[in-house]
Structures are given as structure tokens and as C-alpha cells.
MILO-380286 format. One record per residue (C-alpha): residue in one letter; chain; x, y, z. Coordinates in nm, 2 decimals. Layout:
# MILO-380286
<site resn="A" chain="A" xx="X" yy="Y" zz="Z"/>
...
This chain:
# MILO-380286
<site resn="X" chain="A" xx="1.07" yy="1.59" zz="-1.53"/>
<site resn="X" chain="A" xx="0.76" yy="1.37" zz="-1.47"/>
<site resn="X" chain="A" xx="0.53" yy="1.36" zz="-1.77"/>
<site resn="X" chain="A" xx="0.23" yy="1.53" zz="-1.60"/>
<site resn="X" chain="A" xx="0.45" yy="1.82" zz="-1.48"/>
<site resn="X" chain="A" xx="0.61" yy="1.85" zz="-1.82"/>
<site resn="X" chain="A" xx="0.27" yy="1.86" zz="-1.98"/>
<site resn="X" chain="A" xx="0.15" yy="2.13" zz="-1.74"/>
<site resn="X" chain="A" xx="0.46" yy="2.34" zz="-1.82"/>
<site resn="X" chain="A" xx="0.43" yy="2.30" zz="-2.20"/>
<site resn="X" chain="A" xx="0.35" yy="2.60" zz="-2.42"/>
<site resn="X" chain="A" xx="0.01" yy="2.45" zz="-2.52"/>
<site resn="X" chain="A" xx="-0.10" yy="2.42" zz="-2.16"/>
<site resn="X" chain="A" xx="-0.06" yy="2.79" zz="-2.10"/>
<site resn="X" chain="A" xx="-0.36" yy="3.01" zz="-2.14"/>
<site resn="X" chain="A" xx="-0.34" yy="3.28" zz="-2.41"/>
<site resn="X" chain="A" xx="-0.34" yy="3.65" zz="-2.32"/>
<site resn="X" chain="A" xx="-0.71" yy="3.67" zz="-2.42"/>
<site resn="X" chain="A" xx="-0.80" yy="3.38" zz="-2.19"/>
<site resn="X" chain="A" xx="-0.61" yy="3.54" zz="-1.91"/>
<site resn="X" chain="A" xx="-0.79" yy="3.87" zz="-1.96"/>
<site resn="X" chain="A" xx="-1.13" yy="3.70" zz="-1.98"/>
<site resn="X" chain="A" xx="-1.05" yy="3.50" zz="-1.66"/>
<site resn="X" chain="A" xx="-0.95" yy="3.83" zz="-1.49"/>
<site resn="X" chain="A" xx="-1.28" yy="3.99" zz="-1.59"/>
<site resn="X" chain="A" xx="-1.49" yy="3.71" zz="-1.46"/>
<site resn="X" chain="A" xx="-1.28" yy="3.67" zz="-1.14"/>
<site resn="X" chain="A" xx="-1.30" yy="4.04" zz="-1.07"/>
<site resn="X" chain="A" xx="-1.67" yy="4.05" zz="-1.13"/>
<site resn="X" chain="A" xx="-1.72" yy="3.75" zz="-0.90"/>
<site resn="X" chain="A" xx="-1.52" yy="3.91" zz="-0.62"/>
<site resn="X" chain="A" xx="-1.73" yy="4.23" zz="-0.66"/>
<site resn="X" chain="A" xx="-2.04" yy="4.03" zz="-0.60"/>
<site resn="X" chain="A" xx="-1.91" yy="3.95" zz="-0.25"/>
<site resn="X" chain="A" xx="-1.74" yy="4.28" zz="-0.18"/>
<site resn="X" chain="A" xx="-2.02" yy="4.51" zz="-0.30"/>
<site resn="X" chain="A" xx="-2.33" yy="4.29" zz="-0.34"/>
<site resn="X" chain="A" xx="-2.59" yy="4.57" zz="-0.30"/>
<site resn="X" chain="A" xx="-2.58" yy="4.67" zz="-0.67"/>
<site resn="X" chain="A" xx="-2.62" yy="4.31" zz="-0.79"/>
<site resn="X" chain="A" xx="-2.90" yy="4.25" zz="-0.54"/>
<site resn="X" chain="A" xx="-3.09" yy="4.55" zz="-0.69"/>
<site resn="X" chain="A" xx="-3.08" yy="4.42" zz="-1.05"/>
<site resn="X" chain="A" xx="-3.21" yy="4.08" zz="-0.96"/>
<site resn="X" chain="A" xx="-3.55" yy="4.07" zz="-1.13"/>
<site resn="X" chain="A" xx="-3.85" yy="4.02" zz="-0.90"/>
<site resn="X" chain="A" xx="-4.02" yy="3.68" zz="-0.90"/>
<site resn="X" chain="A" xx="-3.71" yy="3.45" zz="-0.86"/>
<site resn="X" chain="A" xx="-3.76" yy="3.16" zz="-0.62"/>
<site resn="X" chain="A" xx="-3.47" yy="3.28" zz="-0.40"/>
<site resn="X" chain="A" xx="-3.37" yy="3.60" zz="-0.23"/>
<site resn="X" chain="A" xx="-3.18" yy="3.86" zz="-0.43"/>
<site resn="X" chain="A" xx="-2.88" yy="3.82" zz="-0.21"/>
<site resn="X" chain="A" xx="-2.87" yy="3.44" zz="-0.27"/>
<site resn="X" chain="A" xx="-2.89" yy="3.50" zz="-0.64"/>
<site resn="X" chain="A" xx="-2.60" yy="3.75" zz="-0.61"/>
<site resn="X" chain="A" xx="-2.38" yy="3.52" zz="-0.41"/>
<site resn="X" chain="A" xx="-2.45" yy="3.22" zz="-0.64"/>
<site resn="X" chain="A" xx="-2.38" yy="3.42" zz="-0.96"/>
<site resn="X" chain="A" xx="-2.06" yy="3.56" zz="-0.79"/>
<site resn="X" chain="A" xx="-1.94" yy="3.22" zz="-0.70"/>
<site resn="X" chain="A" xx="-2.01" yy="3.10" zz="-1.05"/>
<site resn="X" chain="A" xx="-1.81" yy="3.39" zz="-1.20"/>
<site resn="X" chain="A" xx="-1.52" yy="3.32" zz="-0.97"/>
<site resn="X" chain="A" xx="-1.52" yy="2.95" zz="-1.04"/>
<site resn="X" chain="A" xx="-1.56" yy="3.01" zz="-1.42"/>
<site resn="X" chain="A" xx="-1.29" yy="3.27" zz="-1.43"/>
<site resn="X" chain="A" xx="-1.04" yy="3.06" zz="-1.24"/>
<site resn="X" chain="A" xx="-1.14" yy="2.75" zz="-1.43"/>
<site resn="X" chain="A" xx="-1.04" yy="2.92" zz="-1.76"/>
<site resn="X" chain="A" xx="-0.68" yy="2.93" zz="-1.65"/>
<site resn="X" chain="A" xx="-0.61" yy="2.56" zz="-1.66"/>
<site resn="X" chain="A" xx="-0.66" yy="2.35" zz="-1.97"/>
<site resn="X" chain="A" xx="-0.81" yy="2.06" zz="-1.78"/>
<site resn="X" chain="A" xx="-1.09" yy="2.28" zz="-1.64"/>
<site resn="X" chain="A" xx="-1.13" yy="2.53" zz="-1.93"/>
<site resn="X" chain="A" xx="-1.40" yy="2.33" zz="-2.12"/>
<site resn="X" chain="A" xx="-1.61" yy="2.29" zz="-1.81"/>
<site resn="X" chain="A" xx="-1.55" yy="2.66" zz="-1.72"/>
<site resn="X" chain="A" xx="-1.67" yy="2.76" zz="-2.07"/>
<site resn="X" chain="A" xx="-1.99" yy="2.57" zz="-2.03"/>
<site resn="X" chain="A" xx="-2.05" yy="2.70" zz="-1.68"/>
<site resn="X" chain="A" xx="-1.99" yy="3.06" zz="-1.79"/>
<site resn="X" chain="A" xx="-2.21" yy="3.02" zz="-2.09"/>
<site resn="X" chain="A" xx="-2.49" yy="2.89" zz="-1.87"/>
<site resn="X" chain="A" xx="-2.43" yy="3.18" zz="-1.62"/>
<site resn="X" chain="A" xx="-2.44" yy="3.44" zz="-1.90"/>
<site resn="X" chain="A" xx="-2.78" yy="3.30" zz="-2.01"/>
<site resn="X" chain="A" xx="-2.91" yy="3.29" zz="-1.65"/>
<site resn="X" chain="A" xx="-2.82" yy="3.65" zz="-1.57"/>
<site resn="X" chain="A" xx="-2.94" yy="3.80" zz="-1.90"/>
<site resn="X" chain="A" xx="-3.29" yy="3.86" zz="-1.75"/>
<site resn="X" chain="A" xx="-3.12" yy="4.09" zz="-1.50"/>
<site resn="X" chain="A" xx="-2.97" yy="4.29" zz="-1.78"/>
<site resn="X" chain="A" xx="-3.31" yy="4.32" zz="-1.95"/>
<site resn="X" chain="A" xx="-3.47" yy="4.42" zz="-1.62"/>
<site resn="X" chain="A" xx="-3.20" yy="4.69" zz="-1.58"/>
<site resn="X" chain="A" xx="-3.26" yy="4.82" zz="-1.94"/>
<site resn="X" chain="A" xx="-3.63" yy="4.84" zz="-1.88"/>
<site resn="X" chain="A" xx="-3.59" yy="5.06" zz="-1.57"/>
<site resn="X" chain="A" xx="-3.25" yy="5.23" zz="-1.59"/>
<site resn="X" chain="A" xx="-3.35" yy="5.52" zz="-1.36"/>
<site resn="X" chain="A" xx="-3.41" yy="5.27" zz="-1.08"/>
<site resn="X" chain="A" xx="-3.05" yy="5.17" zz="-1.10"/>
<site resn="X" chain="A" xx="-2.89" yy="5.52" zz="-1.15"/>
<site resn="X" chain="A" xx="-2.75" yy="5.45" zz="-1.50"/>
<site resn="X" chain="A" xx="-2.83" yy="5.63" zz="-1.83"/>
<site resn="X" chain="A" xx="-3.07" yy="5.43" zz="-2.05"/>
<site resn="X" chain="A" xx="-2.81" yy="5.41" zz="-2.33"/>
<site resn="X" chain="A" xx="-2.57" yy="5.23" zz="-2.09"/>
<site resn="X" chain="A" xx="-2.84" yy="4.99" zz="-1.97"/>
<site resn="X" chain="A" xx="-2.95" yy="4.91" zz="-2.33"/>
<site resn="X" chain="A" xx="-2.59" yy="4.91" zz="-2.46"/>
<site resn="X" chain="A" xx="-2.51" yy="4.62" zz="-2.23"/>
<site resn="X" chain="A" xx="-2.76" yy="4.39" zz="-2.40"/>
<site resn="X" chain="A" xx="-2.57" yy="4.34" zz="-2.73"/>
<site resn="X" chain="A" xx="-2.25" yy="4.30" zz="-2.54"/>
<site resn="X" chain="A" xx="-2.39" yy="3.98" zz="-2.39"/>
<site resn="X" chain="A" xx="-2.36" yy="3.78" zz="-2.71"/>
<site resn="X" chain="A" xx="-2.01" yy="3.91" zz="-2.77"/>
<site resn="X" chain="A" xx="-1.91" yy="3.80" zz="-2.42"/>
<site resn="X" chain="A" xx="-2.06" yy="3.46" zz="-2.48"/>
<site resn="X" chain="A" xx="-1.87" yy="3.43" zz="-2.81"/>
<site resn="X" chain="A" xx="-1.54" yy="3.52" zz="-2.63"/>
<site resn="X" chain="A" xx="-1.62" yy="3.26" zz="-2.36"/>
<site resn="X" chain="A" xx="-1.69" yy="3.00" zz="-2.62"/>
<site resn="X" chain="A" xx="-1.36" yy="3.06" zz="-2.79"/>
<site resn="X" chain="A" xx="-1.17" yy="3.06" zz="-2.46"/>
<site resn="X" chain="A" xx="-1.30" yy="2.72" zz="-2.36"/>
<site resn="X" chain="A" xx="-1.21" yy="2.54" zz="-2.68"/>
<site resn="X" chain="A" xx="-0.94" yy="2.28" zz="-2.67"/>
<site resn="X" chain="A" xx="-0.72" yy="2.49" zz="-2.89"/>
<site resn="X" chain="A" xx="-0.72" yy="2.86" zz="-2.80"/>
């Protein structure tokens, strides 16, 4: 078996279950941005230099790319950095939603409860993108 193919098939090249789950979460979220963009459009804070739909599609594409990028060891470090940047970039939308939960049809505790989950998700992404999972 050629060396690159053998390396790709090795046990260390395979993503762990936690990386696969995280990749699935981001991939599913990215797909949702394209299938049902209206919700995401609504939580884009006012004042961005682009339309809400553009922000929704860009963040959806970034989630898809990052989620899929976590699955291969060669792209995992870049996917980690991209997803960390994305999570920082979308945090204002989470704050906006928490400040006006009634506007989005969610209970206040749900909107506020999402905020501390963001650092946890960032930590999981950081761990997933390390050279050694």
C-alpha cells in the first residue's frame, strides 16, 4: 500500500468519536442555515455592513467547511481556527437574542442559557483541532 494511503488509513488519522460528533453538529447547523435561513436572518444584529441573509449564508458556509474540515487530520487544525473565529464572530447574535428573546419566540432562560455554552463549544473545538485528539 502506498505510504500516503497507508497513513490515511492508520488509526491515528481517524477522527475520534467526539470529533465526529462535533463535526456533525457544525455540519448540520451549516446545512440548516441554507435550508431554513429565516431564523438565522432574524438573529443577525442590526448595523452589520451586509444584509442579514448574506451573514446567514456566510456563517452557514463557514460551519459546513469547519465541520467537514474536522474530519481529516490535514484540515483539522485549520478547521479549528476557522470555527473558533466563527464562534467569536457570531457571539454578538447570541447576545442580541438574549437581550430581546421575545422577538425570537424563545424563553429568556433559553436565550441567556446559550451564552455560557459558547465558551464550552469553543473549548471543544479547540480540543478537536489539536494534532493529537
